[in-house]
N, CA, C and O atoms as a printed pandas DataFrame, in Angstrom:
     atom_number atom_name residue_name chain_id  residue_number  x_coord  y_coord  z_coord
0              1         N          GLU        A               1   19.742   38.225   40.398
1              2        CA          GLU        A               1   20.519   39.412   40.728
2              3         C          GLU        A               1   21.022   39.292   42.163
3              4         O          GLU        A               1   20.248   39.004   43.076
4              5         N          LYS        A               2   22.292   39.510   42.354
5              6        CA          LYS        A               2   22.925   39.340   43.668
6              7         C          LYS        A               2   22.342   40.270   44.731
7              8         O          LYS        A               2   22.279   39.894   45.901
8              9         N          ASP        A               3   21.920   41.462   44.354
9             10        CA          ASP        A               3   21.379   42.413   45.320
10            11         C          ASP        A               3   19.890   42.212   45.584
11            12         O          ASP        A               3   19.312   42.910   46.417
12            13         N          GLY        A               4   19.269   41.278   44.890
13            14        CA          GLY        A               4   17.830   41.083   44.996
14            15         C          GLY        A               4   17.380   40.263   46.191
15            16         O          GLY        A               4   16.180   40.099   46.414
16            17         N          ALA        A               5   18.328   39.748   46.963
17            18        CA          ALA        A               5   17.973   38.922   48.116
18            19         C          ALA        A               5   19.116   38.931   49.115
19            20         O          ALA        A               5   20.249   39.276   48.781
20            21         N          VAL        A               6   18.807   38.550   50.337
21            22        CA          VAL        A               6   19.829   38.342   51.353
22            23         C          VAL        A               6   20.155   36.857   51.328
23            24         O          VAL        A               6   19.267   36.013   51.444
24            25         N          TYR        A               7   21.444   36.546   51.174
25            26        CA          TYR        A               7   21.880   35.160   51.085
26            27         C          TYR        A               7   22.537   34.726   52.396
27            28         O          TYR        A               7   23.063   35.555   53.140
28            29         N          LEU        A               8   22.502   33.442   52.666
29            30        CA          LEU        A               8   23.054   32.914   53.906
30            31         C          LEU        A               8   24.563   33.082   54.005
31            32         O          LEU        A               8   25.118   32.980   55.099
32            33         N          ASP        A               9   25.243   33.337   52.885
33            34        CA          ASP        A               9   26.686   33.560   52.947
34            35         C          ASP        A               9   27.045   35.050   52.908
35            36         O          ASP        A               9   28.224   35.394   52.826
36            37         N          ASP        A              10   26.052   35.930   52.966
37            38        CA          ASP        A              10   26.319   37.369   53.052
38            39         C          ASP        A              10   26.902   37.689   54.426
39            40         O          ASP        A              10   26.474   37.128   55.435
40            41         N          ASP        A              11   27.886   38.599   54.460
41            42        CA          ASP        A              11   28.392   39.030   55.762
42            43         C          ASP        A              11   27.484   40.141   56.302
43            44         O          ASP        A              11   26.592   40.622   55.604
44            45         N          ASP        A              12   27.723   40.537   57.544
45            46        CA          ASP        A              12   26.857   41.519   58.205
46            47         C          ASP        A              12   26.757   42.825   57.423
47            48         O          ASP        A              12   25.681   43.411   57.306
48            49         N          LYS        A              13   27.879   43.265   56.897
49            50        CA          LYS        A              13   27.908   44.515   56.139
50            51         C          LYS        A              13   27.033   44.424   54.876
51            52         O          LYS        A              13   26.334   45.370   54.514
52            53         N          GLU        A              14   27.096   43.277   54.233
53            54        CA          GLU        A              14   26.314   43.051   53.009
54            55         C          GLU        A              14   24.818   42.995   53.312
55            56         O          GLU        A              14   24.008   43.541   52.562
56            57         N          VAL        A              15   24.456   42.338   54.405
57            58        CA          VAL        A              15   23.050   42.280   54.813
58            59         C          VAL        A              15   22.543   43.710   55.039
59            60         O          VAL        A              15   21.477   44.079   54.548
60            61         N          GLU        A              16   23.296   44.493   55.770
61            62        CA          GLU        A              16   22.891   45.875   56.046
62            63         C          GLU        A              16   22.769   46.689   54.761
63            64         O          GLU        A              16   21.793   47.416   54.572
64            65         N          ARG        A              17   23.754   46.566   53.883
65            66        CA          ARG        A              17   23.736   47.319   52.618
66            67         C          ARG        A              17   22.504   46.968   51.786
67            68         O          ARG        A              17   21.840   47.854   51.248
68            69         N          LYS        A              18   22.204   45.686   51.683
69            70        CA          LYS        A              18   21.069   45.259   50.864
70            71         C          LYS        A              18   19.745   45.762   51.425
71            72         O          LYS        A              18   18.893   46.236   50.672
72            73         N          ILE        A              19   19.565   45.664   52.735
73            74        CA          ILE        A              19   18.300   46.107   53.323
74            75         C          ILE        A              19   18.172   47.628   53.220
75            76         O          ILE        A              19   17.127   48.136   52.814
76            77         N          ARG        A              20   19.209   48.337   53.577
77            78        CA          ARG        A              20   19.131   49.808   53.543
78            79         C          ARG        A              20   18.921   50.339   52.128
79            80         O          ARG        A              20   18.164   51.289   51.927
80            81         N          ARG        A              21   19.585   49.733   51.151
81            82        CA          ARG        A              21   19.547   50.264   49.793
82            83         C          ARG        A              21   18.427   49.693   48.925
83            84         O          ARG        A              21   17.816   50.423   48.144
84            85         N          TYR        A              22   18.155   48.396   49.057
85            86        CA          TYR        A              22   17.287   47.735   48.086
86            87         C          TYR        A              22   15.925   47.280   48.607
87            88         O          TYR        A              22   15.028   47.019   47.804
88            89         N          ALA        A              23   15.743   47.179   49.912
89            90        CA          ALA        A              23   14.462   46.691   50.439
90            91         C          ALA        A              23   13.385   47.760   50.253
91            92         O          ALA        A              23   13.469   48.845   50.829
92            93         N          LEU        A              24   12.391   47.448   49.455
93            94        CA          LEU        A              24   11.289   48.371   49.192
94            95         C          LEU        A              24   10.604   48.748   50.487
95            96         O          LEU        A              24   10.290   47.890   51.312
96            97         N          SER        A              25   10.380   50.021   50.654
97            98        CA          SER        A              25    9.736   50.534   51.857
98            99         C          SER        A              25    8.252   50.728   51.612
99           100         O          SER        A              25    7.827   51.088   50.514
100          101         N          GLY        A              26    7.478   50.485   52.649
101          102        CA          GLY        A              26    6.054   50.777   52.592
102          103         C          GLY        A              26    5.736   52.095   53.274
103          104         O          GLY        A              26    4.576   52.402   53.549
104          105         N          GLY        A              27    6.786   52.876   53.545
105          106        CA          GLY        A              27    6.620   54.152   54.232
106          107         C          GLY        A              27    6.064   55.234   53.328
107          108         O          GLY        A              27    5.988   55.075   52.110
108          109         N          GLY        A              28    5.677   56.334   53.946
109          110        CA          GLY        A              28    5.130   57.463   53.200
110          111         C          GLY        A              28    6.181   58.128   52.321
111          112         O          GLY        A              28    7.381   57.910   52.484
112          113         N          MET        A              29    5.701   58.946   51.381
113          114        CA          MET        A              29    6.596   59.640   50.453
114          115         C          MET        A              29    7.458   60.676   51.171
115          116         O          MET        A              29    8.546   61.017   50.706
116          117         N          SER        A              30    6.979   61.164   52.281
117          118        CA          SER        A              30    7.739   62.126   53.078
118          119         C          SER        A              30    7.565   61.752   54.551
119          120         O          SER        A              30    6.700   60.950   54.904
120          121         N          LEU        A              31    8.387   62.335   55.385
121          122        CA          LEU        A              31    8.286   62.084   56.818
122          123         C          LEU        A              31    6.919   62.509   57.335
123          124         O          LEU        A              31    6.296   61.797   58.123
124          125         N          GLU        A              32    6.463   63.656   56.895
125          126        CA          GLU        A              32    5.164   64.161   57.341
126          127         C          GLU        A              32    4.033   63.226   56.907
127          128         O          GLU        A              32    3.129   62.928   57.687
128          129         N          GLU        A              33    4.096   62.771   55.660
129          130        CA          GLU        A              33    3.065   61.857   55.147
130          131         C          GLU        A              33    3.093   60.536   55.910
131          132         O          GLU        A              33    2.047   59.973   56.235
132          133         N          HIS        A              34    4.287   60.053   56.189
133          134        CA          HIS        A              34    4.403   58.787   56.904
134          135         C          HIS        A              34    3.821   58.912   58.312
135          136         O          HIS        A              34    3.078   58.039   58.761
136          137         N          LYS        A              35    4.158   59.987   58.997
137          138        CA          LYS        A              35    3.640   60.179   60.355
138          139         C          LYS        A              35    2.120   60.364   60.360
139          140         O          LYS        A              35    1.445   59.969   61.311
140          141         N          LYS        A              36    1.589   60.965   59.298
141          142        CA          LYS        A              36    0.154   61.218   59.222
142          143         C          LYS        A              36   -0.640   59.968   58.834
143          144         O          LYS        A              36   -1.661   59.662   59.449
144          145         N          PHE        A              37   -0.163   59.246   57.807
145          146        CA          PHE        A              37   -0.921   58.115   57.254
146          147         C          PHE        A              37   -0.356   56.738   57.624
147          148         O          PHE        A              37   -1.035   55.724   57.461
148          149         N          GLY        A              38    0.878   56.704   58.119
149          150        CA          GLY        A              38    1.493   55.427   58.467
150          151         C          GLY        A              38    2.083   54.712   57.274
151          152         O          GLY        A              38    2.010   55.182   56.138
152          153         N          GLY        A              39    2.671   53.562   57.562
153          154        CA          GLY        A              39    3.304   52.758   56.515
154          155         C          GLY        A              39    2.459   51.558   56.142
155          156         O          GLY        A              39    1.554   51.163   56.877
156          157         N          ASN        A              40    2.763   50.989   55.001
157          158        CA          ASN        A              40    2.045   49.839   54.482
158          159         C          ASN        A              40    2.906   48.586   54.676
159          160         O          ASN        A              40    3.860   48.359   53.932
160          161         N          THR        A              41    2.566   47.790   55.666
161          162        CA          THR        A              41    3.349   46.589   55.964
162          163         C          THR        A              41    3.175   45.498   54.910
163          164         O          THR        A              41    3.992   44.582   54.822
164          165         N          GLU        A              42    2.122   45.592   54.119
165          166        CA          GLU        A              42    1.882   44.568   53.093
166          167         C          GLU        A              42    2.919   44.620   51.979
167          168         O          GLU        A              42    3.194   43.600   51.348
168          169         N          VAL        A              43    3.502   45.794   51.727
169          170        CA          VAL        A              43    4.482   45.920   50.644
170          171         C          VAL        A              43    5.893   46.167   51.164
171          172         O          VAL        A              43    6.853   46.135   50.394
172          173         N          ASP        A              44    6.022   46.411   52.447
173          174        CA          ASP        A              44    7.332   46.723   53.014
174          175         C          ASP        A              44    8.169   45.447   53.141
175          176         O          ASP        A              44    7.811   44.536   53.888
176          177         N          VAL        A              45    9.268   45.390   52.419
177          178        CA          VAL        A              45   10.105   44.189   52.372
178          179         C          VAL        A              45   10.709   43.869   53.733
179          180         O          VAL        A              45   10.778   42.701   54.115
180          181         N          SER        A              46   11.146   44.883   54.470
181          182        CA          SER        A              46   11.714   44.633   55.800
182          183         C          SER        A              46   10.693   43.974   56.715
183          184         O          SER        A              46   11.028   43.060   57.469
184          185         N          PHE        A              47    9.458   44.431   56.650
185          186        CA          PHE        A              47    8.420   43.827   57.476
186          187         C          PHE        A              47    8.160   42.385   57.044
187          188         O          PHE        A              47    7.944   41.512   57.885
188          189         N          GLN        A              48    8.181   42.136   55.741
189          190        CA          GLN        A              48    7.961   40.779   55.244
190          191         C          GLN        A              48    9.055   39.832   55.744
191          192         O          GLN        A              48    8.767   38.695   56.118
192          193         N          TYR        A              49   10.304   40.293   55.754
193          194        CA          TYR        A              49   11.388   39.479   56.326
194          195         C          TYR        A              49   11.121   39.197   57.798
195          196         O          TYR        A              49   11.295   38.069   58.261
196          197         N          LEU        A              50   10.696   40.226   58.536
197          198        CA          LEU        A              50   10.433   40.043   59.962
198          199         C          LEU        A              50    9.301   39.049   60.203
199          200         O          LEU        A              50    9.334   38.306   61.185
200          201         N          LYS        A              51    8.299   39.022   59.323
201          202        CA          LYS        A              51    7.209   38.054   59.468
202          203         C          LYS        A              51    7.743   36.628   59.450
203          204         O          LYS        A              51    7.182   35.745   60.100
204          205         N          VAL        A              52    8.806   36.404   58.722
205          206        CA          VAL        A              52    9.368   35.057   58.606
206          207         C          VAL        A              52   10.392   34.767   59.704
207          208         O          VAL        A              52   10.383   33.686   60.293
208          209         N          PHE        A              53   11.271   35.729   59.977
209          210        CA          PHE        A              53   12.438   35.443   60.810
210          211         C          PHE        A              53   12.398   35.970   62.238
211          212         O          PHE        A              53   13.205   35.540   63.062
212          213         N          LEU        A              54   11.503   36.870   62.556
213          214        CA          LEU        A              54   11.449   37.404   63.911
214          215         C          LEU        A              54   10.775   36.405   64.834
215          216         O          LEU        A              54    9.652   35.968   64.582
216          217         N          GLU        A              55   11.462   36.053   65.893
217          218        CA          GLU        A              55   10.877   35.148   66.883
218          219         C          GLU        A              55   10.155   36.013   67.902
219          220         O          GLU        A              55   10.773   36.824   68.592
220          221         N          GLY        A              56    8.888   35.841   67.989
221          222        CA          GLY        A              56    8.102   36.615   68.937
222          223         C          GLY        A              56    6.967   37.352   68.247
223          224         O          GLY        A              56    7.159   38.412   67.653
224          225         N          ASP        A              57    5.790   36.771   68.340
225          226        CA          ASP        A              57    4.619   37.364   67.700
226          227         C          ASP        A              57    4.244   38.705   68.315
227          228         O          ASP        A              57    3.733   39.586   67.624
228          229         N          GLU        A              58    4.493   38.861   69.600
229          230        CA          GLU        A              58    4.138   40.117   70.268
230          231         C          GLU        A              58    4.948   41.282   69.707
231          232         O          GLU        A              58    4.406   42.354   69.435
232          233         N          GLU        A              59    6.239   41.064   69.540
233          234        CA          GLU        A              59    7.074   42.131   68.977
234          235         C          GLU        A              59    6.663   42.454   67.551
235          236         O          GLU        A              59    6.601   43.624   67.173
236          237         N          LEU        A              60    6.380   41.430   66.756
237          238        CA          LEU        A              60    5.960   41.654   65.374
238          239         C          LEU        A              60    4.667   42.466   65.327
239          240         O          LEU        A              60    4.542   43.402   64.536
240          241         N          GLU        A              61    3.717   42.107   66.169
241          242        CA          GLU        A              61    2.441   42.825   66.201
242          243         C          GLU        A              61    2.647   44.275   66.643
243          244         O          GLU        A              61    2.006   45.182   66.112
244          245         N          ASP        A              62    3.531   44.494   67.602
245          246        CA          ASP        A              62    3.844   45.849   68.055
246          247         C          ASP        A              62    4.465   46.675   66.917
247          248         O          ASP        A              62    4.093   47.829   66.701
248          249         N          ILE        A              63    5.407   46.073   66.204
249          250        CA          ILE        A              63    6.039   46.748   65.063
250          251         C          ILE        A              63    4.992   47.090   64.020
251          252         O          ILE        A              63    4.961   48.208   63.506
252          253         N          LYS        A              64    4.132   46.127   63.706
253          254        CA          LYS        A              64    3.080   46.333   62.701
254          255         C          LYS        A              64    2.189   47.515   63.079
255          256         O          LYS        A              64    1.941   48.397   62.257
256          257         N          LYS        A              65    1.716   47.530   64.310
257          258        CA          LYS        A              65    0.828   48.612   64.759
258          259         C          LYS        A              65    1.526   49.964   64.703
259          260         O          LYS        A              65    0.980   50.934   64.176
260          261         N          ARG        A              66    2.739   50.023   65.250
261          262        CA          ARG        A              66    3.465   51.291   65.295
262          263         C          ARG        A              66    3.815   51.805   63.897
263          264         O          ARG        A              66    3.729   53.004   63.634
264          265         N          TYR        A              67    4.208   50.900   63.007
265          266        CA          TYR        A              67    4.577   51.303   61.643
266          267         C          TYR        A              67    3.341   51.781   60.876
267          268         O          TYR        A              67    3.385   52.803   60.192
268          269         N          GLU        A              68    2.254   51.043   60.995
269          270        CA          GLU        A              68    1.032   51.411   60.282
270          271         C          GLU        A              68    0.411   52.703   60.808
271          272         O          GLU        A              68   -0.317   53.381   60.083
272          273         N          LYS        A              69    0.695   53.049   62.069
273          274        CA          LYS        A              69    0.208   54.311   62.637
274          275         C          LYS        A              69    1.155   55.478   62.353
275          276         O          LYS        A              69    0.815   56.634   62.604
276          277         N          GLY        A              70    2.334   55.174   61.834
277          278        CA          GLY        A              70    3.315   56.221   61.573
278          279         C          GLY        A              70    4.174   56.550   62.777
279          280         O          GLY        A              70    4.919   57.530   62.764
280          281         N          GLU        A              71    4.074   55.736   63.818
281          282        CA          GLU        A              71    4.872   55.957   65.026
282          283         C          GLU        A              71    6.286   55.398   64.883
283          284         O          GLU        A              71    7.209   55.861   65.554
284          285         N          MET        A              72    6.454   54.415   64.019
285          286        CA          MET        A              72    7.770   53.842   63.727
286          287         C          MET        A              72    8.135   54.229   62.308
287          288         O          MET        A              72    7.323   54.086   61.394
288          289         N          LEU        A              73    9.335   54.710   62.120
289          290        CA          LEU        A              73    9.780   55.148   60.797
290          291         C          LEU        A              73   10.437   54.002   60.042
291          292         O          LEU        A              73   10.826   52.994   60.632
292          293         N          THR        A              74   10.553   54.170   58.733
293          294        CA          THR        A              74   11.149   53.148   57.872
294          295         C          THR        A              74   12.557   52.792   58.315
295          296         O          THR        A              74   12.922   51.617   58.328
296          297         N          GLY        A              75   13.350   53.787   58.678
297          298        CA          GLY        A              75   14.719   53.524   59.118
298          299         C          GLY        A              75   14.774   52.654   60.357
299          300         O          GLY        A              75   15.660   51.810   60.489
300          301         N          GLU        A              76   13.829   52.855   61.270
301          302        CA          GLU        A              76   13.764   52.037   62.487
302          303         C          GLU        A              76   13.371   50.596   62.147
303          304         O          GLU        A              76   13.913   49.642   62.707
304          305         N          LEU        A              77   12.426   50.459   61.227
305          306        CA          LEU        A              77   11.981   49.129   60.805
306          307         C          LEU        A              77   13.126   48.388   60.115
307          308         O          LEU        A              77   13.366   47.211   60.386
308          309         N          LYS        A              78   13.822   49.082   59.229
309          310        CA          LYS        A              78   14.951   48.459   58.534
310          311         C          LYS        A              78   16.056   48.075   59.510
311          312         O          LYS        A              78   16.693   47.033   59.353
312          313         N          LYS        A              79   16.281   48.914   60.515
313          314        CA          LYS        A              79   17.318   48.609   61.520
314          315         C          LYS        A              79   16.995   47.313   62.242
315          316         O          LYS        A              79   17.875   46.474   62.432
316          317         N          ARG        A              80   15.741   47.141   62.646
317          318        CA          ARG        A              80   15.343   45.904   63.334
318          319         C          ARG        A              80   15.467   44.705   62.404
319          320         O          ARG        A              80   15.915   43.636   62.819
320          321         N          CYS        A              81   15.074   44.880   61.162
321          322        CA          CYS        A              81   15.183   43.815   60.166
322          323         C          CYS        A              81   16.645   43.398   59.994
323          324         O          CYS        A              81   16.954   42.207   59.947
324          325         N          ILE        A              82   17.527   44.368   59.901
325          326        CA          ILE        A              82   18.957   44.091   59.742
326          327         C          ILE        A              82   19.474   43.281   60.927
327          328         O          ILE        A              82   20.198   42.302   60.746
328          329         N          GLU        A              83   19.104   43.687   62.132
329          330        CA          GLU        A              83   19.540   42.964   63.338
330          331         C          GLU        A              83   19.084   41.507   63.297
331          332         O          GLU        A              83   19.857   40.596   63.595
332          333         N          VAL        A              84   17.846   41.302   62.933
333          334        CA          VAL        A              84   17.294   39.947   62.904
334          335         C          VAL        A              84   17.971   39.107   61.824
335          336         O          VAL        A              84   18.374   37.972   62.079
336          337         N          LEU        A              85   18.097   39.661   60.624
337          338        CA          LEU        A              85   18.709   38.902   59.526
338          339         C          LEU        A              85   20.179   38.612   59.793
339          340         O          LEU        A              85   20.663   37.527   59.470
340          341         N          GLN        A              86   20.891   39.563   60.374
341          342        CA          GLN        A              86   22.295   39.312   60.708
342          343         C          GLN        A              86   22.402   38.156   61.706
343          344         O          GLN        A              86   23.325   37.346   61.623
344          345         N          GLY        A              87   21.469   38.083   62.637
345          346        CA          GLY        A              87   21.456   36.975   63.591
346          347         C          GLY        A              87   21.206   35.637   62.917
347          348         O          GLY        A              87   21.844   34.638   63.251
348          349         N          VAL        A              88   20.277   35.616   61.970
349          350        CA          VAL        A              88   19.963   34.386   61.236
350          351         C          VAL        A              88   21.179   33.924   60.442
351          352         O          VAL        A              88   21.539   32.748   60.475
352          353         N          VAL        A              89   21.804   34.847   59.735
353          354        CA          VAL        A              89   22.960   34.518   58.902
354          355         C          VAL        A              89   24.139   34.079   59.781
355          356         O          VAL        A              89   24.856   33.139   59.439
356          357         N          LYS        A              90   24.330   34.747   60.884
357          358        CA          LYS        A              90   25.417   34.393   61.813
358          359         C          LYS        A              90   25.226   32.974   62.352
359          360         O          LYS        A              90   26.176   32.194   62.410
360          361         N          GLU        A              91   24.003   32.647   62.744
361          362        CA          GLU        A              91   23.704   31.304   63.253
362          363         C          GLU        A              91   23.935   30.253   62.171
363          364         O          GLU        A              91   24.446   29.170   62.454
364          365         N          HIS        A              92   23.562   30.569   60.941
365          366        CA          HIS        A              92   23.803   29.645   59.824
366          367         C          HIS        A              92   25.306   29.410   59.644
367          368         O          HIS        A              92   25.745   28.273   59.474
368          369         N          ARG        A              93   26.087   30.488   59.683
369          370        CA          ARG        A              93   27.543   30.348   59.532
370          371         C          ARG        A              93   28.116   29.475   60.657
371          372         O          ARG        A              93   28.986   28.640   60.411
372          373         N          ARG        A              94   27.631   29.665   61.882
373          374        CA          ARG        A              94   28.111   28.871   63.008
374          375         C          ARG        A              94   27.818   27.384   62.792
375          376         O          ARG        A              94   28.689   26.533   62.967
376          377         N          LYS        A              95   26.586   27.096   62.411
377          378        CA          LYS        A              95   26.204   25.690   62.201
378          379         C          LYS        A              95   26.957   25.082   61.019
379          380         O          LYS        A              95   27.351   23.917   61.064
380          381         N          LYS        A              96   27.153   25.864   59.974
381          382        CA          LYS        A              96   27.879   25.377   58.792
382          383         C          LYS        A              96   29.320   25.036   59.154
383          384         O          LYS        A              96   29.879   24.066   58.642
384          385         N          SER        A              97   29.917   25.825   60.029
385          386        CA          SER        A              97   31.307   25.576   60.424
386          387         C          SER        A              97   31.463   24.276   61.211
387          388         O          SER        A              97   32.566   23.737   61.307
388          389         N          GLU        A              98   30.379   23.779   61.766
389          390        CA          GLU        A              98   30.414   22.546   62.546
390          391         C          GLU        A              98   30.263   21.294   61.681
391          392         O          GLU        A              98   30.451   20.180   62.171
392          393         N          VAL        A              99   29.929   21.464   60.409
393          394        CA          VAL        A              99   29.755   20.325   59.509
394          395         C          VAL        A              99   31.131   19.772   59.137
395          396         O          VAL        A              99   32.007   20.500   58.670
396          397         N          THR        A             100   31.295   18.469   59.356
397          398        CA          THR        A             100   32.562   17.805   59.051
398          399         C          THR        A             100   32.408   16.946   57.793
399          400         O          THR        A             100   31.303   16.748   57.288
400          401         N          GLN        A             101   33.519   16.452   57.313
401          402        CA          GLN        A             101   33.481   15.546   56.164
402          403         C          GLN        A             101   32.708   14.278   56.527
403          404         O          GLN        A             101   31.990   13.723   55.695
404          405         N          GLU        A             102   32.856   13.825   57.766
405          406        CA          GLU        A             102   32.126   12.641   58.227
406          407         C          GLU        A             102   30.610   12.880   58.162
407          408         O          GLU        A             102   29.851   12.007   57.742
408          409         N          THR        A             103   30.191   14.066   58.583
409          410        CA          THR        A             103   28.770   14.426   58.512
410          411         C          THR        A             103   28.303   14.395   57.060
411          412         O          THR        A             103   27.236   13.860   56.759
412          413         N          MET        A             104   29.098   14.968   56.167
413          414        CA          MET        A             104   28.737   14.991   54.739
414          415         C          MET        A             104   28.670   13.569   54.171
415          416         O          MET        A             104   27.754   13.240   53.416
416          417         N          ASP        A             105   29.634   12.739   54.534
417          418        CA          ASP        A             105   29.645   11.359   54.041
418          419         C          ASP        A             105   28.398   10.605   54.500
419          420         O          ASP        A             105   27.793    9.869   53.720
420          421         N          GLN        A             106   28.014   10.788   55.767
421          422        CA          GLN        A             106   26.814   10.128   56.278
422          423         C          GLN        A             106   25.571   10.633   55.562
423          424         O          GLN        A             106   24.683    9.852   55.221
424          425         N          PHE        A             107   25.511   11.916   55.340
425          426        CA          PHE        A             107   24.352   12.509   54.683
426          427         C          PHE        A             107   24.239   12.044   53.237
427          428         O          PHE        A             107   23.135   11.787   52.756
428          429         N          MET        A             108   25.352   11.936   52.547
429          430        CA          MET        A             108   25.350   11.604   51.123
430          431         C          MET        A             108   25.384   10.089   50.853
431          432         O          MET        A             108   25.302    9.673   49.697
432          433         N          ALA        A             109   25.501    9.276   51.885
433          434        CA          ALA        A             109   25.586    7.823   51.697
434          435         C          ALA        A             109   24.312    7.284   51.040
435          436         O          ALA        A             109   23.199    7.709   51.348
436          437         N          ILE        A             110   24.514    6.352   50.143
437          438        CA          ILE        A             110   23.386    5.676   49.494
438          439         C          ILE        A             110   22.845    4.651   50.476
439          440         O          ILE        A             110   23.584    3.818   51.001
440          441         N          ARG        A             111   21.558    4.727   50.713
441          442        CA          ARG        A             111   20.941    3.801   51.665
442          443         C          ARG        A             111   19.538    3.448   51.186
443          444         O          ARG        A             111   18.908    4.182   50.425
444          445         N          LYS        A             112   19.084    2.315   51.654
445          446        CA          LYS        A             112   17.762    1.836   51.281
446          447         C          LYS        A             112   16.688    2.654   51.991
447          448         O          LYS        A             112   16.774    2.872   53.199
448          449         N          LEU        A             113   15.701    3.096   51.267
449          450        CA          LEU        A             113   14.592    3.852   51.838
450          451         C          LEU        A             113   13.518    2.898   52.318
451          452         O          LEU        A             113   13.295    1.847   51.717
452          453         N          GLY        A             114   12.860    3.264   53.391
453          454        CA          GLY        A             114   11.713    2.519   53.892
454          455         C          GLY        A             114   12.106    1.307   54.563
455          456         O          GLY        A             114   11.252    0.563   55.045
C-alpha cells in the first residue's frame, strides 16, 4: 500500500501527509489522558522512525522521556518526525541527482570477485 510507508521518492508534502494521517500514535485517547499517563513510544510509529533516523541519542532520549511523561504531545512528536524524514529524503534526492551514467556503468560492470 502506497500510504503504508514513507518512500525515498516521496516529496516533502507527501512525507508530511503520511505521517500526520497514517502514523499510528502511542498517545492517550484524549489530551487529558495523554498529559496524565503519557504516550507509549513502543507503538508510536513517529518515535520508531526517529529511533532509526534521528542523529543524536540525547535528543531521542529527551523526546522519549517527555513523550512518556505526557509533556510532549503527539502532534509535536509527529512534527519532529516529519522534519527528520524530510531531511533524509531530501539528502537522498540530492545524492541521486549526482549519479551519472558513468557511475551506473561502473557499478553494473561485470568483474571478477576476489
